[in-house]
C-alpha positions, 0 to 999 in steps of 0.5 A: 642043018636040015633039022634046024630049018624044019624046026624054024618052019614049024615054028613059023606055021604055028605063029601064023595059025595063032595070028589067024585065030586071034584075028578071027576071034576079034572079027569086027573089033575095029569096025566103026560102030553104028552111031547112036540116035542123037537127042534131036532125032529122039526128040522128034518122035512124039511120045504116045499119049498116056493116061495122065494126058486127060482133062480129068487128070489135068484138072485134079493134079495140075489145075487144082486152084481152078478146080477148087474155084469152079467147084465152089462157084458151081456148088460141086456139080461140075465134072471135067468129063462134061467139057467138050473140045469145041475148037482147034485153031492155028495161031498163025499170026501171033501178035508179037512185041518186045517186052521192056526189061523193067516191066518184065522185072516188075511183074516177074513174081507173077509169071509162071515159068516153064520147066526149063525156065526159058519162057514164062506165061504172062497173064497179068501185065496187060492192063493191070497195076501193082501197088504196095499192100499191107506190110510192104507186099506187092499187090496186083490190082485189076485194071482192064476188063479184058485179059491177055495171055502171052508167052515171053522169052526170058532171054530175049523178052520176045512176047507172043500173045496166045489168047485174048478174052473179053470181060465175060471170061475169067482166066483163073490159072495157067500151068505148063505140062512140059516145056512147050505145052501150056494149059489155060483154065478159066470160065465164061459167064453167060447172060444169067451170070452162070459160070461155064468152065473152060480150058485152053491148051496151047502148043508152042511148037505146032501153034495149035490152040485147043479149046474145051468148054462146058455148056451145062444148064 
């Protein structure tokens, strides 16, 4: 009887040691893991500027139509490095309207969509007209001498004016460089009818409008 009790005691001790060893080996297995940073937190950290975030790269890789127009107008004497940032303004009091659905659909093909397709840049609907051209194509006909650039929410049709220029300024091309940053490229004609290239950069989050211009002789 004593032998049986001793054997049972040894078996109990052995089992207890095995359980202790397993618990130590799994130390922290059931502890809650630290939550991974959410996408919102990650998105709040601005990405550092890269070599692609330059006027030269914008002009050569994103604003090809504008660059060709400037080179042709200035006989190839223009270089993006000649542009200087002359102003940074906050578009605090954005002129907001509601765009009619019918008018949005009418000019839709001329809008420039953001990468996520939630917003468009509208540089054509203000003061311009549409008519049928050769072979039934829709042609945009200039009306007002002034130009307005606006951003329209595709879902709500909320329209926000971000730039308004007079007849001496031509807006040639607009592009998105991400879902909240817009480039507006054109130029101003001086009193001698000489073109002075210009670029505007607008951030829909900060509401900052930066302006680069060239004052070449």
